C-alpha positions in Angstrom: 89.8 111.6 117.4 89.6 110.9 113.6 93.2 109.5 112.7 94.5 111.3 109.4 97.7 109.7 109.3 98.4 106.2 107.1 100.9 103.7 106.7 101.5 101.4 104.3 104.8 99.4 103.8 105.7 98.3 100.3 108.3 95.6 99.7 108.8 96.8 95.9 106.8 99.5 93.7 106.7 96.9 91.0 104.8 94.4 93.6 101.7 93.9 92.2 99.9 93.4 95.8 101.5 96.9 96.7 100.6 98.3 93.5 96.9 97.7 93.8 96.8 98.7 97.3 98.4 101.9 96.2 95.8 102.8 93.6 92.7 101.6 95.9 94.0 104.0 98.7 94.9 106.5 96.1 91.1 106.4 94.4 89.7 106.5 97.9 92.0 109.4 98.9 93.8 108.0 101.6 97.5 109.3 102.3 100.0 106.3 102.3 103.6 106.3 102.6 106.2 103.4 101.4 109.0 102.1 103.9 111.7 100.5 102.5 115.7 99.9 103.2 116.4 99.9 99.5 117.5 103.2 98.1 116.6 102.2 94.8 113.1 101.1 95.4 112.5 104.4 97.7 114.2 106.7 94.6 111.3 104.5 92.4 108.5 105.4 94.5 109.7 109.2 95.1 110.2 109.7 91.1 106.8 107.8 90.6 105.3 110.5 93.1 104.5 108.5 95.9 105.8 109.4 99.5 108.2 106.8 100.3 111.3 106.8 103.1 114.2 105.1 103.3 114.0 103.2 106.6 113.8 99.9 108.5 110.1 99.1 109.1 110.0 97.9 112.9 112.1 100.9 113.7 110.5 103.3 111.8 107.2 102.3 113.7 108.6 102.5 117.0 109.3 106.4 116.3 105.9 107.1 115.5 103.5 108.8 118.7 100.9 106.2 119.6 97.5 106.2 118.1 99.1 108.4 114.9 98.4 105.9 112.2 95.4 104.9 111.2 96.5 101.2 109.4 99.5 99.6 108.3 99.9 97.1 105.0 102.7 95.3 105.2 103.6 93.0 101.9 106.4 90.4 101.6 107.8 91.9 104.8 107.5 89.6 107.3 109.8 87.2 105.8 112.7 89.5 106.4 112.4 89.6 109.7 114.2 88.1 112.7 112.4 85.5 114.5 
């Protein structure tokens, strides 16, 4: 079964690592979605034509069906998670 959904978690639309990944994904035709708790960051992504959702990444991921994601990229996220 081919997975068609992709997910990328971006910490900030100006973060150069996230920006590079977004560019590469777009060049390869891979669909990506940004997940962020910060409303302003989500709005900046939407304004730039990116798919973005205002959500807590761990909660968002738990709501996704099994095997529905083809990949995950998290930049500058782990330091914000509770131990």
